[in-house]
N, C-alpha and C positions, 0 to 999 in steps of 0.2 A: 504494500500500499504506499509506503514512503517513496519507493522508487517511482511510482506513477505520479505522485505529487510533485516530486522534484523534476521529473520529466516535463510535466505541464508548466512549472515555473520556468524551466530553461527555455522551452519553446516560446513562451510568452515574452520573456526577456529578449530573445533573439528577434522576434517579430518587431518588438518596440524599437530595438537597436537598428534594425534594417530600415524602418520607416524614418527614423531620425537621420540616418546617414543619407538616405535618398533625398530628403528634404534639404539637408545641408549641401549636397552636391548641386542641387538646382539653384541655390542662392550663390554658391561660389563659382559655378560654371560661367561660361562666356556670356550668357544672357544676363545672369545676376551681376556680373562685373560690368557689363555695358550699362545696366540701370544705375549701378552705383556711381560710375564715372559721370553719367549724364546728370545725376542729381548734384554732384559736386561741381560740375561745370556750370550748371544753372545757378547754384548758390554763388559761385565766384562772380559770375557775370552780373547778377543782381547787386551784389556787394559793390562791384566797380562802378555800376551805374549810379547807385546811391552816393558813392563817394565823389564821383564827378559832378553830380548835381549839387552837393553840398559845398564842394570847392568853388564852383562857379558862383553859388550864392554868397559865399564868404568873401570871395574876391570882389564881388560887386559892392557889398557892405563896406569893405575896406577902401575901395576906390571913392565911394560917396564920402566916407568919413575923412579921407585925406584931401578931398577936393579935386581929385584927378578927373572924375566924371561928375557932371552936374546932375544928370538924371540917367536912370538905367536905359541904355540904348536898345532900341527894338531890333536893330540889325544884328545885335550880338546874341545869337541863338546857338546853342551847342549843336554841332553838325554830327556829332558821334552818337551812335546808338548801340 
């Protein structure tokens, strides 16, 4: 009776381990790696856009404070996207 119990426990552990390994391989494989790189790339791009916008805004504020520009120029729009 003990042998049958331990056989069932071993089979259960084996099935659970096989499922975990299969799901980990899906996340680590080429598709999972592409998704991870895409998310990182999007995050870096969004951060760079926010940084550029804030730098332009701060530069405009400094120019106005120093009297270099009298008013924000409409022709000076960021061409980078």
